[in-house]
ZAMARGU-4260 file (C-alpha; in steps of 0.2 Angstrom, whole numbers, plus 5000, padded with zeros to 4 digits):
<rodrens>
0) 4590/5984/5132 | 4584/5967/5137 | 4597/5955/5131 | 4593/5938/5139 | 4579/5930/5148
5) 4583/5914/5158 | 4568/5904/5164 | 4568/5889/5176 | 4553/5878/5181 | 4540/5891/5177
10) 4523/5883/5172 | 4526/5873/5157 | 4544/5878/5155 | 4558/5868/5163 | 4573/5878/5157
15) 4574/5891/5144 | 4588/5903/5139 | 4581/5916/5127 | 4592/5929/5118 | 4582/5945/5114
20) 4588/5956/5100 | 4587/5975/5098 | 4573/5982/5087 | 4556/5974/5086 | 4554/5957/5092
25) 4538/5948/5088 | 4532/5933/5098 | 4519/5922/5090 | 4511/5905/5093 | 4495/5896/5094
30) 4483/5901/5108 | 4488/5892/5124 | 4506/5888/5118 | 4513/5898/5132 | 4516/5916/5126
35) 4510/5923/5142 | 4522/5913/5152 | 4537/5923/5145 | 4528/5939/5150 | 4524/5932/5167
40) 4542/5927/5169 | 4548/5944/5164 | 4536/5952/5176 | 4542/5940/5190 | 4561/5945/5187
45) 4556/5964/5188 | 4547/5963/5204 | 4529/5958/5200 | 4519/5949/5214 | 4525/5931/5216
50) 4513/5917/5214 | 4517/5899/5218 | 4505/5894/5204 | 4519/5899/5192 | 4530/5885/5199
55) 4531/5870/5187 | 4522/5854/5193 | 4535/5843/5202 | 4548/5857/5205 | 4552/5865/5222
60) 4555/5882/5216 | 4554/5893/5200 | 4568/5906/5195 | 4569/5919/5182 | 4584/5930/5177
65) 4582/5945/5166 | 4599/5952/5159 | 4599/5970/5153 | 4612/5980/5144 | 4612/5999/5148
70) 4619/6014/5139 | 4634/6024/5147 | 4621/6036/5154 | 4605/6030/5162 | 4596/6035/5178
75) 4597/6017/5184 | 4616/6020/5188 | 4611/6033/5201 | 4598/6022/5209 | 4609/6007/5210
80) 4623/6018/5218 | 4611/6025/5231 | 4606/6007/5236 | 4625/6001/5237 | 4624/5991/5221
85) 4636/6001/5210 | 4636/5995/5192 | 4650/6000/5180 | 4646/6006/5162 | 4646/5991/5150
90) 4643/5979/5164 | 4627/5968/5162 | 4613/5971/5175 | 4605/5954/5181 | 4588/5954/5189
95) 4584/5937/5197 | 4569/5931/5207 | 4566/5914/5215 | 4549/5908/5221 | 4548/5893/5233
100) 4533/5881/5236 | 4532/5888/5253 | 4528/5905/5246 | 4545/5913/5250 | 4552/5924/5237
105) 4570/5930/5235 | 4576/5944/5224 | 4594/5948/5218 | 4603/5961/5208 | 4619/5955/5201
110) 4619/5941/5213 | 4617/5953/5228 | 4601/5950/5238 | 4589/5965/5238 | 4571/5968/5243
115) 4557/5965/5230 | 4554/5984/5231 | 4571/5987/5224 | 4568/5974/5210 | 4551/5982/5206
120) 4559/6000/5206 | 4572/5994/5193 | 4558/5985/5183 | 4548/6001/5182 | 4563/6010/5175
125) 4568/5997/5163 | 4551/5990/5157 | 4534/5997/5150 | 4520/5985/5148 | 4505/5988/5138
130) 4493/5974/5136 | 4476/5966/5138 | 4477/5965/5157 | 4488/5980/5162 | 4497/5995/5156
135) 4512/6000/5166 | 4519/6017/5165 | 4506/6028/5155 | 4492/6025/5168 | 4503/6034/5181
140) 4500/6052/5179 | 4516/6056/5188 | 4526/6051/5173 | 4516/6062/5161 | 4525/6078/5165
145) 4542/6071/5161 | 4535/6064/5145 | 4528/6081/5140 | 4544/6090/5144 | 4555/6077/5134
150) 4543/6079/5119 | 4543/6098/5120 | 4562/6099/5122 | 4559/6109/5138 | 4577/6106/5145
155) 4583/6124/5144 | 4567/6131/5152 | 4566/6117/5165 | 4585/6120/5170 | 4581/6138/5172
160) 4566/6134/5184 | 4577/6122/5194 | 4591/6134/5196 | 4579/6148/5201 | 4571/6136/5213
165) 4587/6131/5221 | 4592/6149/5223 | 4575/6153/5231 | 4575/6138/5242 | 4593/6142/5248
170) 4587/6160/5254 | 4571/6153/5262 | 4581/6140/5271 | 4593/6153/5277 | 4579/6164/5283
175) 4570/6150/5292 | 4586/6145/5301 | 4590/6163/5305 | 4573/6165/5313 | 4574/6149/5322
180) 4591/6154/5329 | 4586/6171/5333 | 4571/6165/5343 | 4584/6155/5353 | 4596/6169/5354
185) 4584/6181/5360 | 4578/6170/5373 | 4595/6169/5380 | 4600/6187/5377 | 4599/6191/5396
190) 4610/6176/5400 | 4623/6181/5386 | 4623/6199/5392 | 4627/6194/5410 | 4640/6182/5405
195) 4649/6195/5394 | 4648/6207/5409 | 4656/6194/5420 | 4670/6190/5407 | 4673/6209/5405
200) 4675/6211/5424 | 4686/6196/5425 | 4696/6200/5409 | 4704/6183/5406 | 4721/6184/5397
205) 4728/6171/5385 | 4738/6157/5394 | 4734/6165/5411 | 4730/6149/5420 | 4748/6142/5417
210) 4756/6158/5422 | 4746/6159/5438 | 4749/6141/5442 | 4767/6143/5441 | 4767/6159/5451
215) 4756/6151/5464 | 4769/6136/5466 | 4783/6148/5467 | 4775/6159/5480 | 4770/6144/5490
220) 4788/6138/5491 | 4794/6155/5495 | 4782/6157/5509 | 4787/6140/5516 | 4806/6145/5515
225) 4803/6161/5525 | 4794/6151/5538 | 4810/6140/5539 | 4821/6155/5540 | 4811/6162/5554
230) 4811/6145/5563 | 4830/6145/5562 | 4832/6162/5568 | 4821/6159/5583 | 4831/6142/5586
235) 4847/6152/5589 | 4839/6165/5599 | 4840/6179/5586 | 4847/6196/5593 | 4846/6189/5611
240) 4860/6177/5607 | 4872/6191/5602 | 4867/6200/5618 | 4870/6185/5629 | 4887/6182/5620
245) 4892/6200/5623 | 4887/6200/5641 | 4897/6183/5643 | 4912/6191/5635 | 4911/6206/5646
250) 4910/6195/5662 | 4925/6185/5656 | 4934/6201/5653 | 4930/6207/5670 | 4936/6191/5677
255) 4952/6192/5668 | 4955/6210/5675 | 4951/6204/5693 | 4963/6190/5691 | 4977/6202/5685
260) 4973/6213/5700 | 4975/6198/5711 | 4992/6196/5705 | 4990/6184/5690 | 5002/6185/5676
265) 5002/6179/5658 | 5011/6164/5664 | 4997/6159/5675 | 4985/6145/5669 | 4969/6154/5675
270) 4973/6170/5666 | 4977/6160/5650 | 4961/6150/5651 | 4951/6166/5654 | 4959/6174/5639
275) 4956/6159/5628 | 4938/6158/5633 | 4935/6177/5630 | 4943/6175/5613 | 4932/6160/5609
280) 4916/6170/5614 | 4922/6185/5603 | 4923/6173/5588 | 4906/6166/5592 | 4898/6183/5594
285) 4906/6188/5577 | 4899/6171/5569 | 4882/6173/5577 | 4880/6191/5570 | 4886/6185/5553
290) 4874/6170/5553 | 4859/6181/5558 | 4864/6194/5545 | 4864/6181/5531 | 4847/6174/5537
295) 4840/6191/5536 | 4847/6194/5519 | 4840/6178/5513 | 4823/6182/5519 | 4824/6199/5511
300) 4829/6192/5494 | 4813/6182/5493 | 4804/6198/5492 | 4786/6192/5496 | 4772/6205/5497
305) 4760/6203/5511 | 4744/6193/5504 | 4752/6190/5487 | 4749/6171/5487 | 4731/6174/5492
310) 4728/6186/5478 | 4736/6174/5465 | 4725/6159/5472 | 4710/6170/5472 | 4712/6175/5454
315) 4716/6157/5448 | 4701/6150/5457 | 4690/6164/5450 | 4696/6159/5432 | 4692/6141/5435
320) 4675/6144/5442 | 4670/6154/5427 | 4677/6141/5415 | 4666/6128/5424 | 4651/6139/5423
325) 4653/6141/5404 | 4658/6123/5401 | 4675/6128/5393 | 4693/6127/5397 | 4701/6141/5406
330) 4713/6145/5391 | 4697/6146/5381 | 4689/6160/5391 | 4696/6174/5380 | 4689/6166/5364
335) 4673/6163/5373 | 4672/6181/5378 | 4674/6186/5359 | 4661/6173/5354 | 4648/6179/5366
340) 4651/6197/5360 | 4649/6192/5342 | 4633/6183/5347 | 4626/6198/5355 | 4631/6208/5340
345) 4623/6196/5329 | 4607/6197/5339 | 4607/6216/5338 | 4610/6215/5319 | 4596/6201/5317
350) 4582/6213/5311 | 4593/6221/5298 | 4599/6204/5291 | 4581/6197/5290 | 4576/6213/5281
355) 4590/6210/5268 | 4584/6192/5266 | 4566/6197/5264 | 4571/6208/5249 | 4583/6195/5242
360) 4569/6182/5243 | 4556/6194/5235 | 4569/6196/5220 | 4572/6177/5219 | 4553/6174/5219
365) 4551/6185/5204 | 4565/6176/5195 | 4557/6159/5199 | 4540/6165/5195 | 4546/6171/5178
370) 4555/6155/5174 | 4539/6145/5179 | 4528/6156/5167 | 4541/6153/5153 | 4541/6134/5156
375) 4522/6134/5157 | 4521/6142/5140 | 4533/6130/5132 | 4523/6115/5140 | 4507/6122/5134
380) 4513/6123/5116 | 4521/6106/5117 | 4504/6099/5124 | 4494/6107/5110 | 4506/6099/5097
385) 4506/6082/5106 | 4487/6082/5107 | 4486/6085/5088 | 4500/6072/5085 | 4491/6058/5095
390) 4474/6063/5087 | 4482/6060/5070 | 4487/6042/5076 | 4470/6037/5083 | 4460/6035/5066
395) 4473/6023/5058 | 4472/6012/5074 | 4453/6011/5074 | 4451/6024/5088 | 4443/6037/5078
400) 4429/6040/5090 | 4441/6044/5105 | 4448/6061/5109 | 4465/6065/5117 | 4471/6080/5126
405) 4485/6086/5137 | 4478/6093/5153 | 4490/6106/5160 | 4485/6113/5177 | 4493/6127/5187
410) 4497/6122/5205 | 4495/6134/5220 | 4511/6144/5222 | 4515/6135/5239 | 4515/6118/5229
415) 4528/6124/5217 | 4544/6113/5215 | 4560/6112/5206 | 4550/6105/5191 | 4539/6121/5190
420) 4521/6125/5195 | 4512/6113/5184 | 4503/6096/5185 | 4501/6087/5169 | 4489/6072/5165
425) 4485/6064/5148 | 4466/6063/5147 | 4454/6055/5134 | 4436/6054/5129 | 4432/6037/5123
430) 4416/6043/5114 | 4408/6059/5109 | 4398/6066/5124 | 4408/6056/5137 | 4417/6065/5151
435) 4436/6068/5150 | 4446/6057/5161 | 4463/6049/5164 | 4469/6034/5152 | 4462/6022/5165
440) 4444/6026/5159 | 4448/6016/5143 | 4440/5999/5148 | 4445/5988/5134 | 4463/5981/5136
445) 4465/5981/5117 | 4460/5999/5115 | 4471/6004/5130 | 4486/5996/5122 | 4483/6004/5105
450) 4480/6021/5113 | 4497/6018/5122 | 4504/6014/5105 | 4497/6030/5097 | 4504/6040/5112
455) 4521/6032/5111 | 4521/6034/5092 | 4518/6053/5094 | 4531/6055/5107 | 4544/6046/5097
460) 4540/6057/5082 | 4547/6072/5092 | 4561/6063/5100 | 4552/6059/5116 | 4559/6041/5116
465) 4577/6037/5116 | 4590/6024/5121 | 4588/6027/5139 | 4569/6024/5138 | 4562/6008/5144
470) 4559/5992/5135 | 4541/5992/5128 | 4531/5977/5128 | 4514/5976/5119 | 4503/5961/5123
475) 4491/5958/5109 | 4489/5976/5105 | 4481/5970/5089 | 4467/5962/5097 | 4450/5964/5088
480) 4458/5972/5073 | 4464/5966/5056 | 4468/5972/5039 | 4473/5990/5037 | 4472/5993/5056
485) 4483/5979/5060 | 4496/5985/5047 | 4495/6002/5055 | 4499/5994/5072 | 4513/5985/5064
490) 4520/6001/5056 | 4520/6011/5072 | 4528/5997/5082 | 4542/5996/5069 | 4544/6015/5070
495) 4545/6014/5089 | 4558/6000/5088 | 4570/6012/5078 | 4572/6021/5095 | 4568/6009/5108
500) 4568/5990/5110 | 4550/5984/5107 | 4543/5966/5111 | 4526/5962/5105 | 4515/5947/5107
505) 4504/5946/5092 | 4491/5935/5083 | 4492/5947/5068 | 4502/5942/5053 | 4503/5960/5047
510) 4511/5965/5064 | 4522/5949/5064 | 4529/5954/5047 | 4536/5970/5054 | 4548/5961/5066
515) 4567/5962/5066 | 4567/5945/5074 | 4554/5932/5076 | 4551/5921/5091 | 4539/5906/5090
520) 4531/5898/5106 | 4525/5880/5104 | 4519/5867/5116 | 4524/5848/5115 | 4523/5832/5125
525) 4537/5829/5137 | 4537/5813/5147 | 4520/5813/5155 | 4516/5831/5153 | 4517/5846/5142
530) 4531/5858/5139 | 4533/5875/5131 | 4548/5880/5120 | 4553/5895/5111 | 4562/5895/5094
535) 4570/5909/5085 | 4565/5908/5067 | 4576/5911/5052 | 4569/5920/5037 | 4562/5905/5029
540) 4554/5899/5045 | 4547/5916/5049 | 4538/5916/5032 | 4531/5898/5036 | 4525/5905/5052
545) 4517/5920/5044 | 4508/5908/5031 | 4502/5898/5046 | 4495/5914/5054 | 4486/5918/5038
550) 4479/5901/5034 | 4478/5891/5050 | 4484/5874/5053 | 4484/5869/5034 | 4496/5880/5026
555) 4492/5883/5007 | 4503/5890/4993 | 4492/5905/4993 | 4496/5908/5011 | 4514/5907/5008
560) 4513/5919/4993 | 4503/5931/5004 | 4517/5929/5018 | 4530/5934/5005 | 4520/5949/5000
565) 4519/5955/5018 | 4537/5953/5020 | 4541/5961/5003 | 4530/5976/5008 | 4540/5978/5023
570) 4556/5978/5013 | 4565/5965/5022
</rodrens>
């Protein structure tokens, strides 16, 4: 619901804050008083084309703010959230537009800058304008399907179509992705097979790299220790040292024997020294044999198999080379082996999987087709009922020569969507013998506005309009009619206002008398120029305005009495 319109420096308005009431608001005033300024301002705030001609003379810029109050559930919330402009339920929605003399235009939603396109999208959701120069909403055939579905209460059938479409689309998407993947998989079937064979031959084990690296380090250290032991053995002469020491011991022993033969006794220094030397050599021989034995034992304890280090390194290098080739870590080779095996199995099972999907798609297609047919039947019935309802509204609105129908056409199956397989357009014949065409064939602005009123009245009669519907604005929908026709126009506007907020610009007292609130636009001299102002009329002022509309500038007692009768007929 539109709750407030604030206008600054637009044409003849310097500043105006106008509260808009729910129900039917009528806007009256003499020709040229500035009624169109309000509509132009509202259009500017909701994304209409900016024109510097709207800026009041002497002002640098014009600005308009339209404030809306939305119900707890409304499609605008999702739109705002998608644009990063979240709005909490109960919070006012402010649409603001500024136009400068240099032609620059700025748009804001709740004081956050947005593009004019965003403002216009919001305006299209919040307002519906029907008037002399434009009819927004009904002329767009894309909106007719939703109107018909709402009128025909097709929610259940449409939900079934949407659900069936979702299931069918999911299967088709899976089929498409599988075929696409299969094409790639089959192209690399040979590569995958070769890699799996290589992995099978290599047979990588979990955590094998760490184990091999540790073994390699240990074997390297052991090999170097053996080299050191060999070097130590060679340095002391190995077995040759024992042989030399034994030979030296025997020579000393011979020397001692000869000394004794020569008469030396144990008291002689020579014999004592030879004996001491022989004892020392004996001890050295024993120590040397012990050292050599210990070195041999140490070497044997290292227990190195010939070529063991080479084999470990070869295995480690082979694992790392394979990991580099496949672009994975060495520890991931076992998992990669499993993955490739599964991929090959998946390729082998591809035809069977695709065959299963084909059967599922055929079944889902049948469910979807049946839902589309059921929805189409419901739409056809609703279209026939709506056509009759609109036709019943045309005669009272002086459109008795016109004809209306709901054209329901089936789409080609490849164009079906979650909304079904139909395209809907409201068509008219303006005169007998004329061709059927869209609502745009109605040339007269007044007739088009009344036709829109007839359609809206018919839609509302079956619940096609509700609190989430747009604010409806009718600009001189009563043009060229009077008397009973004008009264019929007013009555239908009143009925529409029971479901949606309606604003009407009118010159007809029969229409104005139906208003829940009455706004009067007038023009007056201000300084060296003219200014427009808008006043909300109370009950007595509204009667006086009705009398003026009935009699002209000079209000007669008869006109006042007629105004009272109009209001009394309205029951207010």
